[in-house]
C-alpha positions as CSV (number, residue, x, y, z in Angstrom):
1,M,185.5,169.1,13.2
2,K,183.2,170.0,15.8
3,W,180.4,169.6,13.8
4,K,181.4,166.2,12.4
5,F,182.1,165.0,16.0
6,W,178.3,166.2,17.2
7,Q,177.5,164.2,14.2
8,R,179.1,161.3,14.7
9,E,177.9,161.1,18.6
10,E,174.3,161.6,17.5
11,Y,174.5,158.6,14.9
12,A,176.3,156.5,17.5
13,Y,173.1,157.6,20.0
14,E,170.6,157.2,17.4
15,S,172.4,153.4,17.0
16,S,172.4,152.5,20.8
17,T,169.0,153.7,21.2
18,G,167.6,151.6,18.1
19,A,169.5,148.6,19.4
20,M,167.8,148.7,22.7
21,A,164.3,149.1,21.3
22,W,165.0,146.1,19.3
23,L,166.5,144.2,22.2
24,G,163.2,145.3,24.2
25,L,161.0,144.1,21.6
26,A,162.6,140.9,21.4
27,G,162.7,140.2,25.4
28,K,159.2,141.3,25.6
29,T,158.4,138.9,22.7
30,A,160.4,135.9,24.3
31,A,158.3,137.1,27.6
32,G,155.1,136.6,26.0
33,L,156.0,133.4,24.2
34,V,157.0,131.9,27.7
35,A,153.9,133.1,29.2
36,A,151.8,131.8,26.3
37,Y,153.5,128.2,26.7
38,L,153.1,128.1,30.4
39,A,149.6,128.8,30.4
40,I,149.1,126.3,27.5
41,V,150.8,123.9,29.6
42,V,148.6,124.7,33.0
43,V,145.4,124.3,30.8
44,V,146.9,121.2,29.0
45,G,147.6,119.9,32.3
46,F,143.9,120.1,33.8
47,W,142.4,118.6,31.0
48,W,144.6,115.6,31.1
49,S,144.6,115.3,34.8
50,S,140.6,113.8,34.6
51,E,140.5,109.9,35.6
52,P,138.8,107.7,32.8
53,D,135.2,106.9,33.1
54,L,134.1,103.3,33.8
55,V,133.3,100.8,31.4
56,D,130.4,97.8,31.1
57,I,133.1,95.2,30.6
58,V,130.9,92.5,29.8
59,D,129.4,94.9,27.2
60,L,132.6,95.3,25.6
61,A,133.5,91.6,25.8
62,R,130.7,90.9,23.7
63,E,131.4,93.3,21.3
64,R,135.0,92.3,20.9
65,A,134.0,88.7,20.6
66,A,131.5,89.8,17.9
67,E,134.2,91.7,15.8
68,S,136.4,88.5,16.0
69,G,133.5,85.9,15.3
70,V,133.8,84.2,18.3
71,D,131.3,83.4,21.4
72,P,132.4,85.0,24.8
73,V,133.6,82.0,26.3
74,T,134.4,81.4,30.0
75,G,137.5,83.7,30.7
76,Y,136.8,85.7,27.5
77,T,135.7,88.8,29.5
78,T,138.5,88.3,32.2
79,A,140.7,88.3,29.5
80,T,138.9,91.0,27.9
81,A,139.3,93.2,31.2
82,V,142.8,92.5,31.5
83,V,143.4,94.1,28.1
84,L,141.2,96.9,28.8
85,L,143.3,98.0,31.8
86,G,146.4,98.1,29.6
87,E,144.6,99.9,27.1
88,T,143.3,102.9,29.4
89,L,147.1,103.3,31.1
90,L,148.5,103.6,27.6
91,D,145.8,105.4,25.5
92,K,143.6,107.2,27.9
93,R,143.1,111.4,27.0
94,S,146.6,111.7,28.5
95,G,148.7,108.6,27.7
96,Y,150.8,107.1,29.8
97,L,152.1,109.6,32.2
98,S,154.3,107.8,34.4
99,N,157.8,108.1,32.3
100,D,157.1,111.8,31.0
101,L,159.9,114.0,31.0
102,F,158.7,117.2,29.8
103,P,155.5,119.6,30.9
104,P,152.8,118.9,31.6
105,G,153.1,115.4,32.2
106,V,156.6,116.0,34.4
107,Y,154.4,118.0,37.2
108,L,151.4,116.1,37.1
109,D,151.6,113.6,39.8
110,N,148.2,112.7,40.6
111,L,147.7,110.5,37.5
112,P,150.8,108.7,37.3
113,N,149.8,107.7,41.1
114,W,146.2,106.7,39.6
115,E,148.4,105.1,36.9
116,F,150.2,102.7,39.3
117,G,147.3,101.9,41.2
118,V,145.8,100.4,38.0
119,L,149.2,98.5,37.2
120,V,149.3,96.9,40.8
121,H,145.9,94.5,39.7
122,L,146.8,94.3,36.1
123,R,150.2,92.8,37.4
124,E,148.0,90.5,40.0
125,I,145.3,89.1,37.1
126,S,148.1,88.4,35.0
127,R,149.9,86.5,37.4
128,A,146.9,84.8,38.7
129,M,145.6,83.8,35.2
130,R,149.3,82.5,34.4
131,N,149.8,80.5,37.3
132,D,146.1,79.3,38.2
133,L,143.2,80.3,35.8
134,S,145.0,78.9,32.9
135,R,146.2,75.7,34.4
136,S,144.3,72.5,35.7
137,Q,146.9,71.4,38.5
138,S,150.3,72.7,39.5
139,Q,152.0,70.2,37.6
140,S,150.5,71.0,34.0
141,T,152.2,73.3,31.8
142,E,151.8,76.9,31.6
143,D,150.1,79.0,28.7
144,P,153.1,80.5,26.6
145,D,151.1,83.8,25.8
146,L,150.4,84.1,29.3
147,S,153.7,83.4,30.2
148,L,155.3,86.0,28.2
149,A,152.6,88.5,28.9
150,E,153.3,88.8,32.6
151,G,157.0,89.4,32.1
152,H,156.1,92.3,29.7
153,F,153.7,93.9,32.4
154,F,156.2,93.5,35.3
155,F,158.5,95.9,33.2
156,D,159.7,99.1,34.9
157,N,156.7,101.4,34.9
158,S,158.8,104.4,34.5
159,S,161.5,103.6,31.7
160,W,160.8,106.0,28.4
161,F,163.8,104.7,26.1
162,L,165.1,101.4,25.0
163,P,162.7,99.9,25.5
164,E,160.1,102.2,26.8
165,T,157.4,101.0,28.9
166,E,154.7,101.5,26.3
167,E,156.1,99.0,24.2
168,E,156.3,96.5,26.8
169,Y,152.8,97.0,27.7
170,R,151.4,96.8,24.1
171,L,153.5,93.4,23.9
172,G,151.9,92.1,26.7
173,M,148.4,93.3,25.8
174,E,149.0,91.6,22.5
175,H,149.7,88.2,24.3
176,I,146.5,88.3,26.3
177,R,144.4,89.2,23.2
178,S,146.2,86.2,21.4
179,Y,145.4,84.0,24.5
180,A,141.9,85.3,24.5
181,N,141.3,84.4,20.5
182,R,142.7,80.9,21.1
183,L,140.4,80.7,24.3
184,A,137.4,81.3,22.0
185,D,138.5,79.0,19.3
186,V,136.6,75.6,19.2
187,A,139.3,74.5,17.0
188,V,141.8,75.0,19.4
189,Q,142.2,72.9,22.8
190,D,145.7,74.1,24.0
191,A,144.3,77.4,26.1
192,Q,141.8,77.0,28.9
193,F,140.3,78.8,31.7
194,Y,139.2,77.2,34.8
195,A,136.8,78.8,36.2
196,R,136.9,77.1,39.7
197,A,136.5,78.3,43.3
198,D,139.7,77.5,44.7
199,N,141.4,79.6,41.7
200,L,139.1,82.8,42.4
201,S,139.8,82.1,45.9
202,R,143.5,82.3,45.6
203,W,143.7,85.5,43.3
204,L,141.0,87.2,46.2
205,G,143.3,86.4,48.6
206,E,146.2,88.5,46.5
207,V,143.4,91.3,46.3
208,E,142.9,91.2,49.8
209,R,146.5,92.0,50.9
210,R,146.4,95.0,48.3
211,L,143.5,96.2,50.0
212,G,145.1,96.0,53.5
213,D,148.1,97.6,52.5
214,I,146.3,100.5,50.9
215,S,144.1,100.8,53.6
216,Q,146.4,101.3,56.1
217,R,148.6,103.9,54.2
218,L,145.3,105.8,53.9
219,S,144.5,105.6,57.4
220,Q,147.9,106.9,58.5
221,S,147.0,110.4,56.7
222,V,146.4,111.9,60.4
223,G,149.2,109.5,62.2
224,K,148.6,107.0,64.7
225,R,150.1,105.1,67.6
226,Q,150.4,101.3,66.7
227,L,151.6,98.5,68.9
228,N,153.9,96.0,67.0
229,I,151.3,92.8,66.3
230,D,153.4,90.9,63.8
231,L,153.9,88.0,65.9
232,A,150.5,87.4,67.5
233,G,149.6,83.9,67.8
234,E,152.7,82.2,68.1
235,S,154.7,82.3,71.1
236,A,158.0,80.9,69.6
237,A,157.8,83.1,66.4
238,T,160.9,85.0,66.2
239,M,161.6,88.1,63.7
240,A,165.3,89.1,61.9
241,T,165.7,92.5,63.8
242,D,164.0,93.7,66.8
243,V,161.4,96.7,66.5
244,P,159.7,99.1,68.9
245,V,156.9,97.8,70.6
246,E,155.3,100.8,69.9
247,S,155.8,103.3,67.0
248,E,154.2,106.2,65.4
249,Q,153.1,106.1,61.6
250,K,152.4,109.0,59.5
251,T,152.1,109.7,55.6
252,G,153.9,112.2,54.6
253,W,152.4,115.6,53.6
254,F,153.3,115.6,50.1
255,E,152.5,111.8,49.9
256,I,148.9,112.2,51.0
257,D,147.4,112.7,47.7
258,D,149.5,110.2,45.9
259,V,148.4,107.5,48.2
260,F,144.6,109.0,47.7
261,F,145.5,108.3,43.7
262,E,146.8,105.1,44.1
263,A,143.6,104.1,45.6
264,R,141.8,105.2,43.1
265,G,143.7,103.8,40.4
266,Q,143.2,100.5,42.4
267,T,139.6,100.3,43.2
268,W,138.8,101.5,39.4
269,A,140.5,98.2,38.2
270,L,139.2,96.2,40.7
271,I,135.3,97.2,39.7
272,H,136.6,95.9,35.8
273,L,138.1,92.5,37.1
274,L,135.6,91.7,39.4
275,K,132.6,92.5,37.0
276,A,134.6,90.2,34.6
277,V,134.8,87.8,37.2
278,E,130.9,87.7,37.8
279,Q,130.7,86.8,34.2
280,D,132.8,84.0,34.0
281,F,132.4,82.4,37.2
282,A,129.0,82.6,37.6
283,R,127.9,78.9,38.1
284,V,130.5,79.0,40.9
285,L,129.1,81.9,42.4
286,D,125.4,80.6,42.3
287,D,126.5,77.1,43.6
288,K,128.0,78.8,46.6
289,N,125.4,81.2,47.3
290,A,127.7,84.0,46.6
291,R,126.7,86.2,44.1
292,V,125.3,88.8,46.2
293,S,128.3,89.2,48.5
294,L,130.4,90.1,45.0
295,Q,127.8,92.4,43.8
296,Q,128.4,94.1,47.2
297,I,131.8,94.2,47.1
298,I,131.5,96.0,43.7
299,R,129.1,98.5,44.8
300,E,131.5,99.9,47.5
301,L,133.9,100.1,45.5
302,E,131.7,101.9,42.7
303,A,131.3,104.5,45.7
304,T,135.0,105.0,45.8
305,Q,134.9,106.5,42.4
306,E,132.4,109.7,43.3
307,A,133.6,112.8,41.7
308,I,135.7,114.8,43.9
309,W,134.4,118.3,44.3
310,S,137.4,119.8,46.4
311,P,140.1,121.1,44.1
312,L,142.8,119.4,47.1
313,I,142.7,116.1,48.6
314,L,142.0,117.3,52.3
315,N,143.7,116.2,55.1
316,G,141.6,117.2,58.3
317,S,142.3,115.5,61.4
318,G,139.5,112.9,62.8
319,F,136.6,114.8,64.0
320,G,137.8,118.2,63.1
321,F,136.8,121.2,60.8
322,L,138.0,119.9,57.3
323,A,137.6,116.7,55.6
324,N,140.0,113.9,55.3
325,H,139.3,112.5,51.8
326,S,142.1,109.4,52.7
327,L,140.1,108.5,55.7
328,V,136.9,108.5,53.7
329,M,138.2,106.0,51.1
330,A,140.1,104.0,53.7
331,S,136.4,103.7,55.2
332,Y,135.2,102.4,51.8
333,I,138.4,99.7,51.2
334,S,138.1,98.4,55.0
335,R,134.7,97.5,54.3
336,V,135.7,96.1,51.1
337,N,138.5,94.0,52.5
338,A,136.1,92.7,54.8
339,A,133.5,91.6,52.4
340,V,136.5,90.0,50.3
341,I,137.4,87.9,53.5
342,D,133.8,86.8,53.8
343,L,133.5,85.9,50.0
344,R,136.7,83.7,50.4
345,S,135.2,81.8,53.4
346,L,131.8,81.2,51.4
347,L,134.2,80.2,48.4
348,D,136.3,77.5,50.5
349,R,133.6,75.9,52.2
350,G,133.1,72.4,50.7
């Protein structure tokens, strides 16, 4: 009996040891798989995080016109630029990230903010094309493709299901392509693009406001005391609610890189749109002797796309030891904004 009991004990001990060894092996395998998954996520995240390169929009418009068997008429290059912005948002290396729910897209915040910066000007130009550039006067009928395209581009940028954002934006791009094809078809008379100084000036007014906003948010990275000048210039003006005479405005620590990359996206989009404008509004710019002013704006914008050599967006204070990338970007954008104001002044002259 003792021998049998000892034998049962030995068998039970060997069984428990084997089970523990199996569990240990399974645990090590699972840990290895998790580590490999995390390593892949990190590598893919780095690979996805690169921003798209600049494109020669004039050459691209000529290529696409040749593929369609048409000539790049006035307005065709601007329409091509709008489609390029949408294609880049959806089809760049990482795809569209702003509505991602899983790694690595869910933890990448720089590129989604870059995407939003591009989207800001995609929406602005689509609205300008619908309201001004395709209409001869306020009482004229709006273009059906452009009216539908604007609605699709203003869809929620973070929707992932029923419908997803990508589906809506692709529909908007299809309507812009349809408009561009009708524009270039000499047999079709119901699509127009009016390259007039007043139309260009109105769109540049919206660009001016967007640049002023992003420049202010960039400069607030170090915090600053600011006097309230909201009602300056009109003594009888009033506001809905009272605000402090002086306030301190500072961008939150975790929002500094978000604002910076949104600015990078806005300036990337503007480079392509303004190069398209230079092509489509060539006669207007030459007539106002404003082409060189536009070219200088583009040159300043191109400087904002220089490579970032630091692994982090630094936030040094004022004339401190560390750089402040936000203030450098704000400096470029402020100069661009001032140049846009001057360009509008030239366009508005009789």
